[in-house]
C-alpha positions in Angstrom: -23.4 0.7 -11.4 -25.6 -1.5 -7.9 -29.0 -0.3 -9.8 -28.1 -1.8 -13.0 -27.3 -5.1 -10.9 -30.2 -5.5 -9.2 -32.7 -4.9 -12.4 -30.5 -7.6 -14.5 -31.1 -10.0 -11.6 -34.6 -9.2 -11.3 -34.8 -9.7 -15.1 -33.1 -13.2 -14.7 -35.4 -14.2 -12.1 -38.2 -13.2 -14.2 -36.8 -15.5 -17.2 -36.6 -18.3 -15.3 -39.4 -18.2 -13.2 -41.6 -17.9 -16.5 -40.0 -20.7 -18.5 -40.4 -23.2 -15.5 -43.4 -25.5 -14.0 -45.4 -23.9 -11.6 -44.4 -26.6 -8.8 -40.4 -26.3 -9.8 -37.9 -24.6 -7.1 -36.3 -21.6 -8.1 -32.7 -21.2 -6.8 -31.8 -17.5 -7.5 -28.7 -16.8 -9.1 -25.2 -16.2 -7.1 -24.5 -12.8 -6.2 -21.8 -10.5 -8.6 -18.4 -10.4 -7.2 -16.7 -7.0 -8.2 -14.6 -4.9 -6.5 -16.3 -2.2 -8.9 -19.2 -2.1 -6.7 -17.3 -0.1 -4.6 -15.3 1.7 -6.7 -16.0 4.9 -9.1 -13.3 6.0 -12.2 -11.9 9.4 -11.3 -11.1 12.4 -13.3 -7.7 14.1 -14.4 -6.0 15.5 -11.7 -5.8 19.3 -11.6 -2.7 20.6 -10.6 -2.0 23.3 -7.9 0.9 25.3 -7.5 1.0 26.1 -3.5 2.5 29.9 -2.6 6.2 30.1 -0.9 5.6 31.0 2.6 8.2 33.7 3.9 8.7 32.4 7.1 6.3 29.5 8.9 6.0 26.1 6.9 2.2 25.2 6.2 0.2 23.1 9.0 -1.9 20.2 7.5 -5.6 19.3 8.6 -6.7 15.7 7.5 -10.1 15.8 7.0 -12.1 13.2 7.8 -10.5 9.0 8.2 -7.2 8.6 7.0 -7.6 5.5 4.4 -4.8 3.2 3.1 -5.3 0.4 1.3 -3.3 -2.9 2.0 -4.3 -5.3 -0.9 -6.2 -8.2 -1.4 -6.8 -11.4 0.9 -4.4 -14.1 -0.8 -7.0 -16.8 -0.1 -9.5 -14.8 -1.8 -9.2 -12.0 -4.2 -12.9 -11.0 -4.0 -11.7 -9.4 -0.3 -10.0 -6.5 0.3 -8.0 -5.5 3.6 -7.4 -1.6 4.5 -6.5 0.3 7.0 -8.4 3.2 8.9 -7.3 6.2 11.2 -9.6 7.8 13.0 -7.6 10.1 14.6 -8.0 13.6 14.4 -4.8 14.6 14.4 -1.9 12.4 12.4 0.2 12.8 15.9 -1.8 10.6 18.2 -1.1 7.5 19.4 -4.0 5.3 18.8 -2.8 4.3 15.8 -5.0 2.6 12.9 -7.5 -0.5 12.7 -6.9 -3.2 10.2 -10.5 -3.9 8.9 -11.4 -6.2 5.9 -14.5 -6.5 3.3 -15.9 -9.4 1.1 -16.7 -7.6 -2.1 -19.1 -10.7 -2.8 -21.3 -10.7 0.5 -20.8 -6.6 1.3 -19.4 -8.6 5.0 -17.4 -6.5 6.8 -14.8 -7.6 9.5 -12.8 -6.1 12.0 -9.3 -7.8 12.6 -6.7 -5.8 14.6 -5.9 -2.4 15.9 -3.5 -0.3 17.3 -1.3 -0.5 14.2 1.4 2.6 13.7 2.7 1.3 10.2 1.3 0.1 7.0 1.1 -4.3 6.9 2.3 -6.0 4.5 0.8 -9.2 3.3 2.8 -12.6 2.4 1.0 -15.0 -0.3 0.9 -17.5 2.9 -1.7 -15.0 4.6 0.2 -13.4 6.9 0.6 -9.8 8.0 3.7 -8.1 9.6 3.1 -4.7 11.0 4.0 -2.2 14.3 2.2 -2.0 16.5 2.1 1.5 18.4 2.5 0.9 22.1 6.1 -0.5 21.6 6.9 -0.1 17.7 8.0 -3.8 17.5 7.1 -6.0 15.0 4.4 -7.9 15.2 2.7 -10.7 13.2 -0.7 -12.3 12.9 -3.0 -14.0 10.3 -6.0 -12.5 8.5 -8.5 -13.1 11.0 -6.3 -11.5 13.5 -5.2 -14.9 15.6 -1.7 -16.4 16.7 -0.6 -12.8 16.8 3.0 -12.4 17.8 5.7 -10.2 18.5 8.1 -11.1 16.0 11.0 -8.5 17.0 12.8 -7.1 19.9 13.8 -3.8 18.4 11.7 -0.7 17.4 11.3 -1.3 14.0 11.5 1.6 10.9 8.1 2.3 9.2 8.9 0.3 6.2 9.5 -3.4 6.1 8.3 -6.4 3.5 8.5 -10.0 3.3 10.7 -12.1 0.9 12.3 -15.7 0.6 8.6 -16.3 -0.7 7.0 -15.0 2.5 9.1 -17.7 4.6 11.1 -14.4 6.3 10.7 -10.7 6.3 13.3 -7.6 6.2 13.0 -4.8 8.3 15.6 -1.8 9.9 15.4 -1.5 13.3 14.9 2.4 14.4 17.2 3.8 16.1 20.4 2.1 14.0 21.6 1.1 10.8 21.0 -2.0 10.9 18.5 -4.4 9.0 17.5 -7.9 10.0 16.2 -11.1 8.3 14.2 -12.5 10.4 12.0 -15.5 10.1 8.1 -16.0 10.6 8.5 -17.0 14.3 10.9 -14.0 15.2 14.1 -16.0 14.8 16.9 -13.4 13.4 18.6 -15.5 10.6 20.9 -12.3 9.5 22.0 -9.0 10.0 23.1 -6.0 7.8 24.9 -2.8 8.6 22.4 -1.2 6.3 21.1 2.5 6.6 18.4 1.8 4.0 14.3 3.6 4.2 12.2 2.3 1.3 12.4 -2.0 1.2 10.7 -4.3 -1.2 11.4 -8.2 -0.9 11.3 -10.5 -4.0 12.6 -13.8 -3.3 16.1 -13.6 -2.3 16.5 -10.0 -3.6 15.8 -7.1 -1.4 15.7 -3.3 -3.1 16.3 -1.2 -0.9 16.8 3.1 -0.7 20.1 3.7 1.1 22.0 7.0 2.7 23.0 9.0 -0.2 26.0 11.4 -1.0 24.2 13.6 -3.2 21.0 14.3 -1.6 19.7 14.2 1.7 16.9 12.0 1.0 17.2 8.1 0.9 18.0 8.3 -3.3 20.8 5.8 -3.8 18.4 2.9 -5.2 20.2 -1.1 -4.9 19.2 -4.8 -4.2 20.7 -6.8 -1.9 20.9 -10.5 -2.4 20.1 -12.5 0.6 22.0 -15.5 -0.5 25.2 -14.0 -1.2 25.0 -10.8 0.8 25.9 -8.5 -2.3 24.6 -5.1 -2.5 24.5 -4.1 -6.6 24.1 -0.3 -7.1 21.0 0.3 -9.5 20.6 3.9 -9.6 20.8 7.1 -7.7 18.0 9.7 -8.2 18.9 12.7 -6.2 20.5 14.9 -9.0 16.7 13.7 -11.2 14.7 16.5 -9.2 12.6 13.9 -6.8 14.4 12.9 -4.3 14.1 9.6 -3.1 11.4 6.9 -2.6 9.1 6.8 0.1 8.2 3.3 -0.4 9.4 0.6 -3.5 7.2 -2.1 -4.8 8.6 -5.0 -7.3 6.8 -4.4 -10.3 8.4 -7.6 -12.1 12.1 -9.2 -11.8 13.3 -6.2 -13.3 11.5 -3.1 -12.2 10.6 -1.2 -8.8 7.9 1.3 -8.6 8.4 4.0 -6.4 6.1 6.9 -4.6 7.9 9.9 -4.6 5.6 12.2 -2.9 4.7 14.9 -4.5 6.9 13.9 -7.3 4.7 11.3 -8.1 5.2 7.1 -9.5 7.9 6.1 -11.2 9.6 2.8 -12.9 12.8 2.3 -12.2 14.4 -0.9 -14.3 16.9 -3.0 -11.9 19.3 -3.7 -14.9 20.3 -0.2 -16.7 19.1 2.2 -13.7 16.9 3.6 -16.0 13.9 5.7 -14.3 10.9 6.5 -16.3 7.9 8.2 -14.9 4.5 6.2 -14.4 2.5 9.5 -13.4 4.2 12.7 -12.5 2.3 14.6 -9.8 1.6 18.4 -8.6 2.1 19.7 -5.4 -1.6 18.8 -4.3 -1.6 15.1 -4.7 0.5 12.7 -2.9 1.0 9.5 -3.3 1.6 6.6 -0.5 2.8 2.7 -0.1 2.3 1.4 -3.4 1.8 -2.3 -3.9 1.3 -4.1 -7.3 -1.6 -6.7 -7.6 -0.3 -10.6 -7.2 -2.9 -11.5 -10.4 -2.7 -8.7 -12.6 0.9 -6.5 -12.2 -0.5 -3.4 -14.2 -3.0 -2.2 -12.1 -1.1 -0.3 -8.5 -2.9 -0.2 -5.3 -1.8 2.7 -3.9 -2.7 5.2 -1.0 -3.5 8.8 -2.2 -3.8 12.4 -0.3 -5.5 15.2 -2.2 -4.9 18.5 -1.0 -6.9 21.6 -1.1 -5.1 25.3 -1.7 -3.9 26.8 1.3 -5.9 29.3 3.4 -3.1 31.3 5.0 -1.1 28.4 6.5 -3.3 25.9 6.8 -3.2 23.4 4.3 -6.6 20.5 4.4 -6.1 17.2 2.7 -8.4 14.0 2.4 -7.0 10.4 1.4 -8.2 7.6 -0.7 -7.5 4.0 -1.4 -6.9 3.6 -4.9 -6.2 1.7 -8.0 -4.0 3.1 -10.6 -3.5 1.4 -13.9 -0.6 1.9 -15.4 -0.8 0.8 -19.2 -3.5 3.0 -19.4 -3.4 5.3 -16.9 -7.1 4.7 -15.5 -7.7 5.9 -11.6 -10.6 4.3 -9.9 -11.3 5.5 -6.1 -12.2 2.8 -3.6 -14.9 3.3 -0.8 -14.6 0.1 1.2 -15.9 1.8 4.1 -19.3 2.7 2.6 
């Protein structure tokens, strides 16, 4: 891809140079901007069925850095924001680094470190996230400036923006209470909810709640922030897919859920219907789904690929991928090249 672009640029330069007067000033063409310069199309997954262990459980070991794709800069769609975790074990306390790269210039910029959870970016260009040393919610802009703690309670791993980026919704880690908080940290409302996955859209919060059917948070509901009403959507505990590890709004009436090794599923809010987007295997695991603002048929995802176990040990890699829900195409992004 890169060689093709270089050859094309040379051809353009030769044509322009030969068609102008000798004393003319040549202005080179603008660099082509495309995230595909950093992408490669992935083949179809090969499924592996791991043997059952008697007694001990598998020990998982990540190979190389950990990556998670946060999404695009809403003010510059040619700029991608992502996480890098350089720790050798996932139980470390150093946390992850936030980086961004401009796919036009190739310029990379370090933003912040010691990040504990997947940040969420608002359309106004603010990030919210947890930090490793206190577990509180923080906000910062996409330059890493205006960093400020916006909670006085340790937060759960999952949270999201709502009310068009004017506020966010999170659950306290050590109690079954969720909070609606403005961008400056002022608590606007609280709700007695034992929620896990959280996805905000306008005045609605999609939630996975504690269930009587399964041990997972497999009860899906939508909270209306204006009225305080909770509308039940569906129960996924009896479907063999458990509860969603994370949710994202695909449209006003559809959610995308990452259900661990079960795969990616679409939940229709008005009917409660659950349909597969991509069913996976024991060796494939998707996490942190984000729907592209400017093209909702593309999902921004983290992906783990597990290798065949040796004794009780399983190695895995983490990658940043784009998945097209219409075509089934999947692309791996290498933004740290």
